[in-house]
N, C-alpha and C positions, 0 to 999 in steps of 0.2 A: 504494500499499499505505500502511495506517495503522499507527501506533505500537501500536496496540491489537491488531494481528495478530502482533506479535513475541512470541514465547514467553518470559515472564519478563524479565529484564534491566531490571527496573523503575528502579533507581538510574541506570543508564546512560541510559535514555531520558530521564529527567528531566534529566540532565546536559546532553545534546546539545540538547534543546528550549529549555533556559535559555539556551544559548550563541546559539541562533538568535534567540529572543525578545528577548534583551538586545543584540542586534547585536554579539556578541563571537565569533562563529564564525570560526575561522581559515581562510585560504584552501585548506588542505590538511589533512585528517584521515586517519590510518591506523588502521583497526580491525584488531587483531591477536588471534590466537588459534587453537586447534585447530578443525578441521572440526566442524560440528554444534553450535556454540554460538550461532549466529544472527547472525554478523557481516554476512552478505549480507542477511538480513532487515532488520536494523537500518539498513544502508546504504541500502537501497531505501526504507524508511519515511522516513528523513532526507531522501533526495533528493525524494520526493514531497512532503514538508512544505516544503521549499525552493522547490518549483515551484508551490505554491499548494494542494494538497490539505489538508484539514482533518481532523483526527482526530475520532473520534465525539464526544468530550466537547466538541469546539469547534463542531460542526455544529448551531447553534441554529436557523438558518433552515429554514423548510420551503418548498421551491420550488413546492409546489402549493397554497399559501395566499396569494391576492393576486397582483399582478403581479410578474413576475420582473424584477429589475433587471439592468442590463448587467453589473454585478459578479458577480452570482449566476450568470448565463449563462456568463460567461468561466470561472468556477470550474467549473462543471458540464462544460464542454467540456474543461478541464484534466483533471479526474478521469477523464473518459471516455478520454482519451488515455493516462493513466497506467494504467488498468486493462489496456490492451493493451501497455504498455511501449513506446508509439510516440510519446512526447512529443518534439518536435524540439529541445528544449534540454537533453534527457538523452542523453548519449554513453556507450556501453558499450565497454570495452576488456577483452579476455580472451585466453588462450592458444588458438592455433588450429594447424592443420597446413595444408599446401598442399592446396588442392582437386584432386581428381582431374580428369584431362583438361583441365588448364590448361596454358597455354604456360610456358615456363621464365622469361620475363620478368614473369609475372603477379604483382603484390605480394600477400603474404600479410597480410590485414587481417581484423579482426573481422567487418566488414560481410558477408564471404562466408558467414558462419555466422549472421547475425543471426536468420534464421527460426528455426532450432533453438534458439538462445539464448532468444528471447523465449517459445518455446513451453515451454522447461524452466522459465523464471520463473513463467509462467502456472500450471504444475502445482504448483510449490512453491518458495519461496526457500531451502529447506533441501536442499542437494544436496552431492555430493563431486566432487572433480576426476576420479575414476574415471567417475562417471556422465556427466560432460560429455564425456569421451574416447568413451564409448559412444555418445554422441549423434552425434559426428562420425565414427563407424565407424573409429576409430583401431585399427591393427593394431601395427605396429612403429615408427611415426613418433613423434617427440617433439614435443609440442605446445609452442609458444613464443609470445612476443609479439614479432613481428619489427620491424625498423626502419622498414619502411613504415607501421606503425601511428602511430608518433610524427608522422610527416609528415602523415597524414590527420588526426590529432587537432589537430595545430596548425592546419590549414586550417579545421577545423569551429570551433575556439574562437576564431579570429580574426575570425569573422562576428559581426554583432550577434545578440542574442537574438531569436528568432522571435516569442515572446510578450511579452517585456519581463520584466525581473527577472533572475533567476539563470540561469546555464548551469552544468550539473553534469556533471562527467566522473567516472564511476564505473569504476574499474580493479580487476578482480578478479584476484588472484594476481599482483601486480606483480613478485614474485621470479622469475617465468618470462620476464622481459624479457631479449632479448639485449643484450649490452654496447653495441652502437651505439644501440639503442632507448633503453636506460636513460640514456645520455648526453644524447641529444636530450630525453628527458622531463625530465631535470634542468633544462634551460633553461626548459622551460614552467613548472616549480615555482618557479624562481627569479624569473621575470618573468610572472606569471600574468595572463591577459587580464582586463579589467575584468569585475566581477560573475561571476567563475568560481570554483566550489568544485570541489576535487578530493576524492574519497572513495576510498581505497585499502583494499581488503579483502585482507589479508595473512595467511598462515599460518606463513611462515619469514622473518621480517623480517631475520634475521641474514644472509641470502643477497642482501639488497638493497645497493646502494652506500651507503657511510656518508654521503656528501653528500646522497643522497635522504632517508635517514632524518632528517637534520638539518633538512631543509626542511619536514617534516611534523609535526604533533602526534599523538603516538601514544596510543591508547586501547586498553588490554588489555581484552578481552571474556572474562569468566570463564564457567566452567561454568554451565549452567542450573540454578537451585536445584531440589532434588527436589520440593518442594510444587509449584512452578510446573509441573515436568514431569508430575507425577501429574495436575494439573488438566487440562493440554492433552491427555494421553492419553485421559482421560475425555470430555472435551468434543469433541475432534476425532476420536478414534479409536473412541469408544463402549465403551471398556474398563470392566470392573467395577473398584471401588476396589482390591481386593486384587491383582488382576492389574496394574493401574496402578502400584501401589507397587512390585512386584517388577520390572516392566520398567524403571521409572524409576530404581531402585537399580542395576540391571545396566548400564544406559545410562551412568551416571556423568556426567550433565550433558550428554550428547551426543544430540541429537534424531535425527540420522541413524542412530545405533546403535539407538535406541529403535524406530524404524521398521523396521530391519532385524530386530530380535529378533521384532517383530510378525509379520513376513512369514514367518518360520520358514525358508523355503528362501531362502538369500542367499549371497552371496559368502563371509561368514564361516564358513558351513557347509563350504563347499569347502576354505577355508583350513584349517579345523580338520582335515579328513581328511588334507590334506598334512602338517600338523604332526604327527599321530599316525604317519603313514607314515614320515616322516623320522626321528623320535625312536626308533622301533622298528628301523629299519635302522641307525641310529648305535649304539644299544645292542648290537646283535647284531654289530657291526663287519662288515657285509656290504658291502665296498668296491666290488665289482663292481655290485651293485643300486643303491648310492649314485651311481655314475656314471651308470647308467641313469636314475636319478630326476632327476638334474641335467639330463641331456639332454632328458628329457620336459618338464620344467618350462620349460626354455629354449624349447622349441618351442611349447608351450601358452600361455604368457603374453608379453605385450608387456613393455617395460621398466617402464612406469608400474604395471602389475598386479603385476610382480615386486616392485617396492619396497612396494607395498601388502601383499603376502604377507609380506615379511620384517618389516614393522612389526607385522603380526599375530603373527608368531613372537616377536618382542620382548615384546609384551604377554602372550602365553600363558606365556612363560618366568617373567615377573615374577609372574604370577598363580599359577603352580605353587609358586614360592618361598613366596609369602604363604600359600598353603594349608598349608604345614607347621606354621604357628603356631596352627592349630586355632581361629581366630577368624573365623567366617563373615562378620562385617561388614567384614572386610578384603578379602574376595575378590568379584570381580565376574566370575563365569562362568555359562555357562548350565548346565542340569542334565547335559548330555552332556560338557561340558568338565570339569565337577567329577568326574564318574565316572571320566574318564581320569586326572585329577589324583590320585585316591586311590591309584593304582598308580605313577604316574610322578613325583610331586611330590618324593619322597624323594631323587631323583637331582639334583635343583636345590637347591644349598645355598650357604652362605657362601663356599665355596671356588672356585665356578664361575660364580654367577649374574652377577656384574658382567662378567666376560669374555665370557660368552654373550651378554649384552645389547649389549656393544660390537661382538662379532663380527657380529651381525645388522645394526646400525647401519652398520658399516664396508661390509658386503657391499652394502647398499642404495645407499650413497653411490658405491661403485665401479661399480655397474650404471648409475647415472645419469650417470656420467662416460664412457659409451660403452665400457667394458670388456666383452670377451665374457662374457655371462651365464653360459654353460655352464662356463667355467673358474672364475669367481668362486664359483658354487654348489658345484661339486665341491670346490674348496679349502676352502669353509666347512664342508661335511660332514665332511671329514678332520680339521679342527681341533675339531669337536664331538665326535668320537670321544675325542680326548684330554681334552677338558674334562669330558665326562660321567663319566670315570673318577675324577674328584677327589672327595675326601670330606673 
């Protein structure tokens, strides 16, 4: 993947390229930020650059004019392997679940799902954790990076480079490492094998061990600029300028969100329907129906999707609060969400918005900690009844 394929992030691209070109690249970089900003795309482009792929502006040679040199052929082979993400010196680590129909002593490692992983990367380097869970057909299991992964990675990186040059370890969502794995990974970061670069792509760095955070150079990836988003929507999705501007504004620097908005029928639509249902039941104080809603949501959603649902509830609550100020430029909602906000927004005010936001966040955290979701959800709905009464 080339740097030119990354959406926006021009200053950041120039920064990391300069580090490589001046031979000042640290042995471990951690790209941090919310989903949809292009962290993985940037990491893949950097990994490709380190392993020998040249970006468009650097590719001055024409392979089909004159004899092909040995160096040109080597680069051509490298780029062919990288197009399939099968380069032998590029090692991927990511959260997985235990494969079905495997023995109890079978180690859970990324290699088990490498086919699905590569297929997802080939389709797009912009994806969400929830999309990856669907690829693995996750229902109620929690995807993690298990201790066997660190052992496997240690073995791979201890070998010499297959091609010569760098070995790249790209770790997606290291915050999902189990404690035993994180401690072993720390040793790798403290004493990295020669010519090895670690690229960590992280969304919640605060969940990582402090000792790991201290061993990496952190780079915060900002939201994609609206002009870059508009240009990409027109060029990659064929949108008209006016439509691209509207989508880019609503996406707020998140390419995944922009793609969802284009698709029309997406998970956010289902989440929005649940938000409407919940708030109407809360407003009417229908405790029995709220108990039934909690049970249904518990049965229909796995833990990770429940967390995504609650984070959507957070966003919608904030947007409804901002809607009260009557400034369209401050609101990032679809037409359907705005239509609901015209009636509901008045119930979200200075007296309850902070506590509602904290309630959704706390509920998401409790669900992640293996608390029974049905109990957490029902307790949340009862507290919402009290909060919604505040004026």
